[in-house]
PDB file as gemmi writes it, atoms N, CA and C in Angstrom:
CRYST1    1.000    1.000    1.000  90.00  90.00  90.00 P 1                      
ATOM      1  N   MET A   1     -21.742  25.346  24.220  1.00  0.00           N  
ATOM      2  CA  MET A   1     -20.431  25.128  24.180  1.00  0.00           C  
ATOM      3  C   MET A   1     -20.096  23.296  24.087  1.00  0.00           C  
ATOM      4  N   ASN A   2     -21.003  22.659  24.671  1.00  0.00           N  
ATOM      5  CA  ASN A   2     -20.717  21.106  24.765  1.00  0.00           C  
ATOM      6  C   ASN A   2     -20.914  20.694  23.109  1.00  0.00           C  
ATOM      7  N   TYR A   3     -21.833  21.230  22.557  1.00  0.00           N  
ATOM      8  CA  TYR A   3     -22.676  21.191  21.597  1.00  0.00           C  
ATOM      9  C   TYR A   3     -21.473  21.130  20.427  1.00  0.00           C  
ATOM     10  N   HIS A   4     -20.761  22.271  20.327  1.00  0.00           N  
ATOM     11  CA  HIS A   4     -19.757  22.807  19.561  1.00  0.00           C  
ATOM     12  C   HIS A   4     -18.502  21.522  19.668  1.00  0.00           C  
ATOM     13  N   ARG A   5     -18.189  21.179  20.898  1.00  0.00           N  
ATOM     14  CA  ARG A   5     -17.133  20.457  21.269  1.00  0.00           C  
ATOM     15  C   ARG A   5     -17.437  19.116  20.686  1.00  0.00           C  
ATOM     16  N   ASN A   6     -18.754  18.599  20.965  1.00  0.00           N  
ATOM     17  CA  ASN A   6     -19.060  17.201  20.164  1.00  0.00           C  
ATOM     18  C   ASN A   6     -19.068  17.423  18.905  1.00  0.00           C  
ATOM     19  N   LYS A   7     -19.331  18.267  18.259  1.00  0.00           N  
ATOM     20  CA  LYS A   7     -19.385  18.492  16.753  1.00  0.00           C  
ATOM     21  C   LYS A   7     -18.053  18.272  16.211  1.00  0.00           C  
ATOM     22  N   ALA A   8     -16.988  19.230  16.922  1.00  0.00           N  
ATOM     23  CA  ALA A   8     -15.601  19.132  16.540  1.00  0.00           C  
ATOM     24  C   ALA A   8     -14.940  17.838  16.690  1.00  0.00           C  
ATOM     25  N   ASN A   9     -15.394  17.284  17.526  1.00  0.00           N  
ATOM     26  CA  ASN A   9     -15.138  15.663  17.842  1.00  0.00           C  
ATOM     27  C   ASN A   9     -15.243  14.996  16.858  1.00  0.00           C  
ATOM     28  N   GLU A  10     -16.580  14.975  16.699  1.00  0.00           N  
ATOM     29  CA  GLU A  10     -16.951  14.108  15.502  1.00  0.00           C  
ATOM     30  C   GLU A  10     -16.519  14.343  14.103  1.00  0.00           C  
ATOM     31  N   LEU A  11     -16.290  15.688  13.935  1.00  0.00           N  
ATOM     32  CA  LEU A  11     -15.663  15.904  12.715  1.00  0.00           C  
ATOM     33  C   LEU A  11     -14.294  15.514  12.552  1.00  0.00           C  
ATOM     34  N   SER A  12     -13.557  15.816  13.633  1.00  0.00           N  
ATOM     35  CA  SER A  12     -12.324  14.930  13.442  1.00  0.00           C  
ATOM     36  C   SER A  12     -11.984  13.616  13.420  1.00  0.00           C  
ATOM     37  N   ARG A  13     -12.926  13.087  14.128  1.00  0.00           N  
ATOM     38  CA  ARG A  13     -12.932  11.223  13.766  1.00  0.00           C  
ATOM     39  C   ARG A  13     -13.277  11.137  12.553  1.00  0.00           C  
ATOM     40  N   ALA A  14     -14.089  11.501  11.615  1.00  0.00           N  
ATOM     41  CA  ALA A  14     -14.947  11.307  10.482  1.00  0.00           C  
ATOM     42  C   ALA A  14     -13.288  11.604   9.353  1.00  0.00           C  
ATOM     43  N   VAL A  15     -13.060  12.783   9.692  1.00  0.00           N  
ATOM     44  CA  VAL A  15     -12.020  13.316   8.765  1.00  0.00           C  
ATOM     45  C   VAL A  15     -10.625  12.467   9.147  1.00  0.00           C  
ATOM     46  N   ALA A  16     -10.214  11.996  10.282  1.00  0.00           N  
ATOM     47  CA  ALA A  16      -9.016  11.501  10.593  1.00  0.00           C  
ATOM     48  C   ALA A  16      -9.085   9.996   9.997  1.00  0.00           C  
ATOM     49  N   ARG A  17     -10.247   9.644   9.891  1.00  0.00           N  
ATOM     50  CA  ARG A  17     -10.532   7.822   9.429  1.00  0.00           C  
ATOM     51  C   ARG A  17      -9.641   7.600   7.968  1.00  0.00           C  
ATOM     52  N   ILE A  18      -9.288   6.572   8.088  1.00  0.00           N  
ATOM     53  CA  ILE A  18      -8.759   6.211   6.679  1.00  0.00           C  
ATOM     54  C   ILE A  18      -9.347   4.836   6.078  1.00  0.00           C  
ATOM     55  N   GLN A  19      -9.841   4.754   4.804  1.00  0.00           N  
ATOM     56  CA  GLN A  19     -10.352   3.714   4.579  1.00  0.00           C  
ATOM     57  C   GLN A  19      -9.343   2.695   4.357  1.00  0.00           C  
ATOM     58  N   ALA A  20      -9.193   1.559   5.058  1.00  0.00           N  
ATOM     59  CA  ALA A  20      -7.700   0.666   4.825  1.00  0.00           C  
ATOM     60  C   ALA A  20      -8.169  -0.259   3.356  1.00  0.00           C  
ATOM     61  N   ALA A  21      -9.473  -0.639   3.223  1.00  0.00           N  
ATOM     62  CA  ALA A  21      -8.979  -1.119   1.688  1.00  0.00           C  
ATOM     63  C   ALA A  21      -8.846  -0.432   0.267  1.00  0.00           C  
ATOM     64  N   VAL A  22      -9.071   0.999   0.541  1.00  0.00           N  
ATOM     65  CA  VAL A  22      -9.025   1.970  -0.555  1.00  0.00           C  
ATOM     66  C   VAL A  22      -7.353   1.936  -0.369  1.00  0.00           C  
ATOM     67  N   LEU A  23      -6.806   2.330   0.551  1.00  0.00           N  
ATOM     68  CA  LEU A  23      -5.267   2.301   0.701  1.00  0.00           C  
ATOM     69  C   LEU A  23      -4.637   1.125   0.364  1.00  0.00           C  
ATOM     70  N   ALA A  24      -5.217   0.068   0.533  1.00  0.00           N  
ATOM     71  CA  ALA A  24      -4.356  -1.420   0.334  1.00  0.00           C  
ATOM     72  C   ALA A  24      -4.277  -1.281  -1.284  1.00  0.00           C  
ATOM     73  N   LEU A  25      -5.894  -0.858  -1.807  1.00  0.00           N  
ATOM     74  CA  LEU A  25      -5.659  -0.922  -3.605  1.00  0.00           C  
ATOM     75  C   LEU A  25      -4.689   0.123  -4.006  1.00  0.00           C  
ATOM     76  N   VAL A  26      -4.784   1.306  -3.687  1.00  0.00           N  
ATOM     77  CA  VAL A  26      -3.776   2.360  -4.282  1.00  0.00           C  
ATOM     78  C   VAL A  26      -2.432   2.159  -3.930  1.00  0.00           C  
ATOM     79  N   LEU A  27      -2.003   1.472  -2.703  1.00  0.00           N  
ATOM     80  CA  LEU A  27      -0.691   1.148  -2.670  1.00  0.00           C  
ATOM     81  C   LEU A  27      -0.133   0.100  -3.152  1.00  0.00           C  
ATOM     82  N   GLY A  28      -1.062  -0.801  -3.299  1.00  0.00           N  
ATOM     83  CA  GLY A  28      -0.684  -2.197  -3.825  1.00  0.00           C  
ATOM     84  C   GLY A  28      -0.719  -1.835  -5.454  1.00  0.00           C  
ATOM     85  N   THR A  29      -1.678  -1.005  -6.457  1.00  0.00           N  
ATOM     86  CA  THR A  29      -1.119  -0.548  -7.482  1.00  0.00           C  
ATOM     87  C   THR A  29       0.153   0.273  -7.838  1.00  0.00           C  
ATOM     88  N   ILE A  30       0.311   1.071  -7.087  1.00  0.00           N  
ATOM     89  CA  ILE A  30       1.485   1.892  -6.977  1.00  0.00           C  
ATOM     90  C   ILE A  30       2.840   1.009  -6.770  1.00  0.00           C  
ATOM     91  N   CYS A  31       2.999  -0.016  -6.044  1.00  0.00           N  
ATOM     92  CA  CYS A  31       3.911  -0.740  -5.760  1.00  0.00           C  
ATOM     93  C   CYS A  31       4.253  -1.763  -7.108  1.00  0.00           C  
ATOM     94  N   GLY A  32       2.912  -2.230  -7.699  1.00  0.00           N  
ATOM     95  CA  GLY A  32       2.771  -3.044  -8.700  1.00  0.00           C  
ATOM     96  C   GLY A  32       3.347  -2.330  -9.780  1.00  0.00           C  
ATOM     97  N   PHE A  33       2.864  -1.395 -10.056  1.00  0.00           N  
ATOM     98  CA  PHE A  33       3.362  -0.525 -11.236  1.00  0.00           C  
ATOM     99  C   PHE A  33       4.987  -0.146 -11.171  1.00  0.00           C  
ATOM    100  N   CYS A  34       5.511  -0.051  -9.864  1.00  0.00           N  
ATOM    101  CA  CYS A  34       6.713   0.409  -9.723  1.00  0.00           C  
ATOM    102  C   CYS A  34       7.753  -0.706 -10.142  1.00  0.00           C  
ATOM    103  N   LEU A  35       7.296  -1.743  -9.714  1.00  0.00           N  
ATOM    104  CA  LEU A  35       8.107  -3.226  -9.924  1.00  0.00           C  
ATOM    105  C   LEU A  35       8.106  -3.459 -11.367  1.00  0.00           C  
ATOM    106  N   PHE A  36       7.056  -3.472 -11.829  1.00  0.00           N  
ATOM    107  CA  PHE A  36       6.768  -3.858 -13.305  1.00  0.00           C  
ATOM    108  C   PHE A  36       7.881  -2.480 -14.232  1.00  0.00           C  
ATOM    109  N   ALA A  37       7.472  -1.442 -13.744  1.00  0.00           N  
ATOM    110  CA  ALA A  37       8.410  -0.386 -14.756  1.00  0.00           C  
ATOM    111  C   ALA A  37       9.861  -0.532 -14.701  1.00  0.00           C  
ATOM    112  N   MET A  38      10.187  -0.902 -13.336  1.00  0.00           N  
ATOM    113  CA  MET A  38      11.683  -1.088 -12.954  1.00  0.00           C  
ATOM    114  C   MET A  38      12.016  -2.144 -14.037  1.00  0.00           C  
ATOM    115  N   THR A  39      11.483  -3.210 -13.972  1.00  0.00           N  
ATOM    116  CA  THR A  39      11.914  -4.474 -14.641  1.00  0.00           C  
ATOM    117  C   THR A  39      12.012  -4.015 -16.171  1.00  0.00           C  
ATOM    118  N   ALA A  40      10.800  -3.341 -16.697  1.00  0.00           N  
ATOM    119  CA  ALA A  40      10.499  -3.263 -18.243  1.00  0.00           C  
ATOM    120  C   ALA A  40      11.858  -2.070 -18.516  1.00  0.00           C  
ATOM    121  N   TRP A  41      12.282  -1.216 -17.487  1.00  0.00           N  
ATOM    122  CA  TRP A  41      13.120  -0.521 -17.703  1.00  0.00           C  
ATOM    123  C   TRP A  41      14.745  -0.870 -18.053  1.00  0.00           C  
ATOM    124  N   LEU A  42      14.847  -1.818 -17.122  1.00  0.00           N  
ATOM    125  CA  LEU A  42      15.785  -2.696 -17.525  1.00  0.00           C  
ATOM    126  C   LEU A  42      16.148  -3.606 -18.610  1.00  0.00           C  
ATOM    127  N   ILE A  43      15.082  -3.868 -19.105  1.00  0.00           N  
ATOM    128  CA  ILE A  43      14.791  -5.020 -20.327  1.00  0.00           C  
ATOM    129  C   ILE A  43      14.984  -3.874 -21.408  1.00  0.00           C  
ATOM    130  N   ILE A  44      14.549  -3.202 -21.349  1.00  0.00           N  
ATOM    131  CA  ILE A  44      14.493  -2.228 -22.847  1.00  0.00           C  
ATOM    132  C   ILE A  44      16.059  -1.557 -22.725  1.00  0.00           C  
ATOM    133  N   LYS A  45      16.433  -1.050 -21.664  1.00  0.00           N  
ATOM    134  CA  LYS A  45      18.003  -0.750 -21.675  1.00  0.00           C  
ATOM    135  C   LYS A  45      18.651  -1.758 -22.189  1.00  0.00           C  
ATOM    136  N   GLY A  46      18.788  -3.039 -21.901  1.00  0.00           N  
ATOM    137  CA  GLY A  46      19.573  -4.060 -22.145  1.00  0.00           C  
ATOM    138  C   GLY A  46      21.002  -3.903 -21.839  1.00  0.00           C  
ATOM    139  N   GLY A  47      21.733  -4.883 -22.232  1.00  0.00           N  
ATOM    140  CA  GLY A  47      23.544  -4.926 -21.826  1.00  0.00           C  
ATOM    141  C   GLY A  47      23.521  -6.419 -21.412  1.00  0.00           C  
ATOM    142  N   GLN A  48      24.926  -6.640 -20.860  1.00  0.00           N  
ATOM    143  CA  GLN A  48      25.397  -7.712 -20.970  1.00  0.00           C  
ATOM    144  C   GLN A  48      24.722  -8.643 -19.802  1.00  0.00           C  
ATOM    145  N   LYS A  49      24.548  -7.756 -18.914  1.00  0.00           N  
ATOM    146  CA  LYS A  49      24.403  -8.484 -17.344  1.00  0.00           C  
ATOM    147  C   LYS A  49      22.985  -7.799 -16.942  1.00  0.00           C  
ATOM    148  N   VAL A  50      21.730  -7.848 -17.278  1.00  0.00           N  
ATOM    149  CA  VAL A  50      20.844  -7.189 -17.040  1.00  0.00           C  
ATOM    150  C   VAL A  50      20.375  -7.345 -15.687  1.00  0.00           C  
ATOM    151  N   GLY A  51      19.823  -6.255 -15.105  1.00  0.00           N  
ATOM    152  CA  GLY A  51      19.154  -6.396 -13.665  1.00  0.00           C  
ATOM    153  C   GLY A  51      20.030  -7.099 -12.725  1.00  0.00           C  
ATOM    154  N   LEU A  52      20.807  -7.250 -12.224  1.00  0.00           N  
ATOM    155  CA  LEU A  52      21.846  -8.447 -11.401  1.00  0.00           C  
ATOM    156  C   LEU A  52      20.975  -7.978 -10.010  1.00  0.00           C  
ATOM    157  N   HIS A  53      20.922  -6.701  -9.710  1.00  0.00           N  
ATOM    158  CA  HIS A  53      20.125  -6.258  -8.017  1.00  0.00           C  
ATOM    159  C   HIS A  53      18.760  -6.598  -8.371  1.00  0.00           C  
ATOM    160  N   LEU A  54      18.227  -6.162  -9.468  1.00  0.00           N  
ATOM    161  CA  LEU A  54      16.808  -6.764  -9.340  1.00  0.00           C  
ATOM    162  C   LEU A  54      16.530  -8.023  -9.265  1.00  0.00           C  
ATOM    163  N   GLN A  55      17.525  -8.872  -9.952  1.00  0.00           N  
ATOM    164  CA  GLN A  55      17.028 -10.239 -10.158  1.00  0.00           C  
ATOM    165  C   GLN A  55      16.979 -10.762  -8.660  1.00  0.00           C  
ATOM    166  N   LEU A  56      17.604 -10.170  -7.351  1.00  0.00           N  
ATOM    167  CA  LEU A  56      17.918 -10.993  -6.015  1.00  0.00           C  
ATOM    168  C   LEU A  56      16.381 -10.847  -5.450  1.00  0.00           C  
ATOM    169  N   LEU A  57      15.514 -10.330  -6.126  1.00  0.00           N  
ATOM    170  CA  LEU A  57      14.148 -10.062  -5.601  1.00  0.00           C  
ATOM    171  C   LEU A  57      13.479 -11.666  -5.928  1.00  0.00           C  
ATOM    172  N   SER A  58      14.128 -12.507  -6.803  1.00  0.00           N  
ATOM    173  CA  SER A  58      13.604 -13.885  -7.025  1.00  0.00           C  
ATOM    174  C   SER A  58      13.713 -14.603  -5.915  1.00  0.00           C  
ATOM    175  N   ASN A  59      14.354 -14.383  -4.989  1.00  0.00           N  
ATOM    176  CA  ASN A  59      14.727 -15.074  -3.904  1.00  0.00           C  
ATOM    177  C   ASN A  59      13.553 -14.809  -3.033  1.00  0.00           C  
ATOM    178  N   TYR A  60      12.760 -13.857  -2.985  1.00  0.00           N  
ATOM    179  CA  TYR A  60      11.535 -13.763  -2.399  1.00  0.00           C  
ATOM    180  C   TYR A  60      10.275 -13.733  -3.003  1.00  0.00           C  
ATOM    181  N   PHE A  61      10.376 -13.338  -4.353  1.00  0.00           N  
ATOM    182  CA  PHE A  61       9.066 -13.548  -4.936  1.00  0.00           C  
ATOM    183  C   PHE A  61       9.180 -14.679  -5.897  1.00  0.00           C  
ATOM    184  N   ILE A  62       8.352 -15.847  -5.916  1.00  0.00           N  
ATOM    185  CA  ILE A  62       8.500 -16.916  -6.713  1.00  0.00           C  
ATOM    186  C   ILE A  62       7.824 -16.673  -8.228  1.00  0.00           C  
ATOM    187  N   GLY A  63       8.882 -16.860  -8.996  1.00  0.00           N  
ATOM    188  CA  GLY A  63       8.569 -16.810 -10.360  1.00  0.00           C  
ATOM    189  C   GLY A  63       9.340 -15.403 -11.241  1.00  0.00           C  
ATOM    190  N   TYR A  64       9.743 -14.946 -10.132  1.00  0.00           N  
ATOM    191  CA  TYR A  64      10.298 -13.403 -10.770  1.00  0.00           C  
ATOM    192  C   TYR A  64      11.499 -13.504 -10.987  1.00  0.00           C  
ATOM    193  N   SER A  65      11.544 -12.581 -12.628  1.00  0.00           N  
ATOM    194  CA  SER A  65      12.874 -12.404 -12.921  1.00  0.00           C  
ATOM    195  C   SER A  65      12.802 -11.452 -13.873  1.00  0.00           C  
ATOM    196  N   VAL A  66      14.321 -10.952 -14.195  1.00  0.00           N  
ATOM    197  CA  VAL A  66      14.201  -9.914 -15.022  1.00  0.00           C  
ATOM    198  C   VAL A  66      13.837 -10.117 -16.498  1.00  0.00           C  
ATOM    199  N   THR A  67      12.736 -10.421 -16.631  1.00  0.00           N  
ATOM    200  CA  THR A  67      11.993 -10.710 -18.118  1.00  0.00           C  
ATOM    201  C   THR A  67      10.962 -10.196 -18.152  1.00  0.00           C  
ATOM    202  N   TRP A  68      10.063  -9.895 -19.545  1.00  0.00           N  
ATOM    203  CA  TRP A  68       9.168  -9.874 -19.762  1.00  0.00           C  
ATOM    204  C   TRP A  68       7.882 -10.364 -18.824  1.00  0.00           C  
ATOM    205  N   SER A  69       7.893 -11.569 -18.939  1.00  0.00           N  
ATOM    206  CA  SER A  69       7.123 -12.521 -18.062  1.00  0.00           C  
ATOM    207  C   SER A  69       7.489 -12.275 -16.709  1.00  0.00           C  
ATOM    208  N   GLY A  70       8.463 -12.100 -15.943  1.00  0.00           N  
ATOM    209  CA  GLY A  70       8.811 -11.827 -15.167  1.00  0.00           C  
ATOM    210  C   GLY A  70       8.388 -10.310 -14.426  1.00  0.00           C  
ATOM    211  N   SER A  71       8.183  -9.446 -15.255  1.00  0.00           N  
ATOM    212  CA  SER A  71       7.810  -8.279 -15.064  1.00  0.00           C  
ATOM    213  C   SER A  71       6.466  -8.054 -14.751  1.00  0.00           C  
ATOM    214  N   ILE A  72       5.377  -8.829 -15.005  1.00  0.00           N  
ATOM    215  CA  ILE A  72       4.220  -9.065 -15.217  1.00  0.00           C  
ATOM    216  C   ILE A  72       4.025  -9.900 -13.628  1.00  0.00           C  
ATOM    217  N   ILE A  73       4.805 -11.032 -13.542  1.00  0.00           N  
ATOM    218  CA  ILE A  73       4.757 -11.562 -11.971  1.00  0.00           C  
ATOM    219  C   ILE A  73       5.151 -10.727 -10.927  1.00  0.00           C  
ATOM    220  N   GLY A  74       6.287  -9.804 -11.435  1.00  0.00           N  
ATOM    221  CA  GLY A  74       6.606  -8.857 -10.601  1.00  0.00           C  
ATOM    222  C   GLY A  74       5.490  -7.574 -10.228  1.00  0.00           C  
ATOM    223  N   PHE A  75       4.796  -7.408 -11.286  1.00  0.00           N  
ATOM    224  CA  PHE A  75       3.479  -6.483 -10.969  1.00  0.00           C  
ATOM    225  C   PHE A  75       2.582  -7.011 -10.001  1.00  0.00           C  
ATOM    226  N   PHE A  76       2.130  -8.341  -9.856  1.00  0.00           N  
ATOM    227  CA  PHE A  76       1.363  -8.968  -9.246  1.00  0.00           C  
ATOM    228  C   PHE A  76       2.004  -9.130  -7.520  1.00  0.00           C  
ATOM    229  N   TRP A  77       3.241  -9.643  -7.699  1.00  0.00           N  
ATOM    230  CA  TRP A  77       3.862  -9.810  -6.308  1.00  0.00           C  
ATOM    231  C   TRP A  77       4.076  -8.390  -5.654  1.00  0.00           C  
ATOM    232  N   GLY A  78       4.319  -7.000  -6.787  1.00  0.00           N  
ATOM    233  CA  GLY A  78       4.163  -5.703  -5.910  1.00  0.00           C  
ATOM    234  C   GLY A  78       2.844  -5.358  -5.481  1.00  0.00           C  
ATOM    235  N   ALA A  79       2.186  -5.627  -6.295  1.00  0.00           N  
ATOM    236  CA  ALA A  79       0.642  -5.388  -5.531  1.00  0.00           C  
ATOM    237  C   ALA A  79       0.334  -5.994  -4.559  1.00  0.00           C  
ATOM    238  N   LEU A  80       0.531  -7.433  -4.298  1.00  0.00           N  
ATOM    239  CA  LEU A  80       0.238  -8.158  -3.284  1.00  0.00           C  
ATOM    240  C   LEU A  80       1.069  -7.550  -1.910  1.00  0.00           C  
ATOM    241  N   ILE A  81       2.320  -7.219  -1.811  1.00  0.00           N  
ATOM    242  CA  ILE A  81       2.881  -6.832  -0.992  1.00  0.00           C  
ATOM    243  C   ILE A  81       2.510  -5.251  -0.521  1.00  0.00           C  
ATOM    244  N   GLY A  82       2.365  -4.510  -1.540  1.00  0.00           N  
ATOM    245  CA  GLY A  82       1.796  -3.179  -1.469  1.00  0.00           C  
ATOM    246  C   GLY A  82       0.650  -2.971  -0.716  1.00  0.00           C  
ATOM    247  N   GLY A  83      -0.424  -3.953  -1.167  1.00  0.00           N  
ATOM    248  CA  GLY A  83      -1.875  -4.045  -0.956  1.00  0.00           C  
ATOM    249  C   GLY A  83      -1.855  -4.078   0.768  1.00  0.00           C  
ATOM    250  N   VAL A  84      -0.856  -5.475   1.301  1.00  0.00           N  
ATOM    251  CA  VAL A  84      -1.160  -5.777   2.644  1.00  0.00           C  
ATOM    252  C   VAL A  84      -0.158  -4.760   3.317  1.00  0.00           C  
ATOM    253  N   ILE A  85       0.655  -4.285   3.071  1.00  0.00           N  
ATOM    254  CA  ILE A  85       1.317  -2.822   3.895  1.00  0.00           C  
ATOM    255  C   ILE A  85       0.305  -1.845   3.884  1.00  0.00           C  
ATOM    256  N   GLY A  86      -0.537  -1.336   2.590  1.00  0.00           N  
ATOM    257  CA  GLY A  86      -1.238  -0.582   2.745  1.00  0.00           C  
ATOM    258  C   GLY A  86      -2.193  -0.978   3.689  1.00  0.00           C  
ATOM    259  N   TRP A  87      -3.027  -1.847   3.681  1.00  0.00           N  
ATOM    260  CA  TRP A  87      -4.189  -2.218   4.622  1.00  0.00           C  
ATOM    261  C   TRP A  87      -3.599  -2.356   6.016  1.00  0.00           C  
ATOM    262  N   ALA A  88      -2.165  -2.806   6.315  1.00  0.00           N  
ATOM    263  CA  ALA A  88      -1.884  -2.860   7.613  1.00  0.00           C  
ATOM    264  C   ALA A  88      -1.517  -1.549   8.358  1.00  0.00           C  
ATOM    265  N   ILE A  89      -1.162  -0.250   7.164  1.00  0.00           N  
ATOM    266  CA  ILE A  89      -0.946   1.231   7.620  1.00  0.00           C  
ATOM    267  C   ILE A  89      -2.438   1.741   8.221  1.00  0.00           C  
ATOM    268  N   GLY A  90      -3.217   1.289   7.258  1.00  0.00           N  
ATOM    269  CA  GLY A  90      -4.808   1.917   7.492  1.00  0.00           C  
ATOM    270  C   GLY A  90      -5.479   1.507   8.659  1.00  0.00           C  
ATOM    271  N   HIS A  91      -5.270   0.114   8.721  1.00  0.00           N  
ATOM    272  CA  HIS A  91      -5.846  -0.869  10.169  1.00  0.00           C  
ATOM    273  C   HIS A  91      -4.903   0.229  11.372  1.00  0.00           C  
ATOM    274  N   ILE A  92      -3.970  -0.025  11.380  1.00  0.00           N  
ATOM    275  CA  ILE A  92      -3.308   0.645  12.562  1.00  0.00           C  
ATOM    276  C   ILE A  92      -3.713   2.060  12.900  1.00  0.00           C  
ATOM    277  N   TYR A  93      -3.478   2.602  11.489  1.00  0.00           N  
ATOM    278  CA  TYR A  93      -3.818   4.209  11.868  1.00  0.00           C  
ATOM    279  C   TYR A  93      -5.131   4.376  12.363  1.00  0.00           C  
ATOM    280  N   ASN A  94      -6.211   3.784  11.921  1.00  0.00           N  
ATOM    281  CA  ASN A  94      -7.524   3.908  12.518  1.00  0.00           C  
ATOM    282  C   ASN A  94      -7.719   3.363  14.024  1.00  0.00           C  
ATOM    283  N   ARG A  95      -6.994   2.530  14.408  1.00  0.00           N  
ATOM    284  CA  ARG A  95      -6.950   1.991  15.478  1.00  0.00           C  
ATOM    285  C   ARG A  95      -6.634   3.071  16.267  1.00  0.00           C  
ATOM    286  N   ILE A  96      -5.585   4.035  16.210  1.00  0.00           N  
ATOM    287  CA  ILE A  96      -4.870   4.857  16.994  1.00  0.00           C  
ATOM    288  C   ILE A  96      -6.120   6.112  16.844  1.00  0.00           C  
ATOM    289  N   VAL A  97      -6.775   6.486  15.930  1.00  0.00           N  
ATOM    290  CA  VAL A  97      -7.603   7.404  15.716  1.00  0.00           C  
ATOM    291  C   VAL A  97      -9.025   6.956  16.932  1.00  0.00           C  
ATOM    292  N   ARG A  98      -9.552   5.696  16.903  1.00  0.00           N  
ATOM    293  CA  ARG A  98     -10.340   5.251  17.789  1.00  0.00           C  
ATOM    294  C   ARG A  98      -9.819   5.333  19.200  1.00  0.00           C  
ATOM    295  N   PHE A  99      -8.536   5.106  19.538  1.00  0.00           N  
ATOM    296  CA  PHE A  99      -7.991   5.393  20.580  1.00  0.00           C  
ATOM    297  C   PHE A  99      -7.844   7.162  20.995  1.00  0.00           C  
ATOM    298  N   ARG A 100      -7.490   7.546  20.317  1.00  0.00           N  
ATOM    299  CA  ARG A 100      -7.389   9.178  20.445  1.00  0.00           C  
ATOM    300  C   ARG A 100      -8.952   9.742  20.594  1.00  0.00           C  
ATOM    301  N   PHE A 101      -9.946   9.665  19.892  1.00  0.00           N  
ATOM    302  CA  PHE A 101     -11.259  10.027  19.968  1.00  0.00           C  
ATOM    303  C   PHE A 101     -12.144   8.882  20.073  1.00  0.00           C  
ATOM    304  N   PRO A 102     -12.309   8.477  21.374  1.00  0.00           N  
ATOM    305  CA  PRO A 102     -13.349   7.430  21.711  1.00  0.00           C  
ATOM    306  C   PRO A 102     -14.713   8.051  21.322  1.00  0.00           C  
ATOM    307  N   GLN A 103     -15.582   7.030  21.183  1.00  0.00           N  
ATOM    308  CA  GLN A 103     -16.969   7.519  20.984  1.00  0.00           C  
ATOM    309  C   GLN A 103     -17.702   7.646  22.104  1.00  0.00           C  
ATOM    310  N   THR A 104     -18.943   8.476  22.299  1.00  0.00           N  
ATOM    311  CA  THR A 104     -19.380   8.745  23.421  1.00  0.00           C  
ATOM    312  C   THR A 104     -20.913   7.859  23.307  1.00  0.00           C  
ATOM    313  N   GLU A 105     -21.671   7.544  24.626  1.00  0.00           N  
ATOM    314  CA  GLU A 105     -22.588   6.758  24.454  1.00  0.00           C  
ATOM    315  C   GLU A 105     -23.608   7.094  23.340  1.00  0.00           C  
ATOM    316  N   GLY A 106     -23.961   8.146  23.107  1.00  0.00           N  
ATOM    317  CA  GLY A 106     -24.918   8.904  21.984  1.00  0.00           C  
ATOM    318  C   GLY A 106     -24.420   8.837  20.484  1.00  0.00           C  
ATOM    319  N   GLU A 107     -23.306   8.524  20.184  1.00  0.00           N  
ATOM    320  CA  GLU A 107     -22.745   8.614  18.993  1.00  0.00           C  
ATOM    321  C   GLU A 107     -22.670   7.232  18.411  1.00  0.00           C  
ATOM    322  N   ASN A 108     -22.681   7.059  17.104  1.00  0.00           N  
ATOM    323  CA  ASN A 108     -22.609   5.722  16.476  1.00  0.00           C  
ATOM    324  C   ASN A 108     -21.104   5.411  16.100  1.00  0.00           C  
TER     325      ASN A 108                                                      
END                                                                             
């Protein structure tokens, strides 16, 4: 019975862990692409005053503007912010998993 409980705990801990670096890469890519796509959509759509609301991001992201070069800069800013947030989520999540499923002396 104890053997099965240990195996269940080991399986739960292995399944519950998240690779923080992978989550950072994925979330960074998604956020960067989303900011690039939003900027590109507004540029293609055109109009008199293009992207007034999105232009406000230039207050936070140095070099960003609603232009083609700004969309590339926005991709990198979005990737950076998304990556940091993804890494933080993965890191905090893994700490919670370690707290809930502490390792016993015989395990690695």
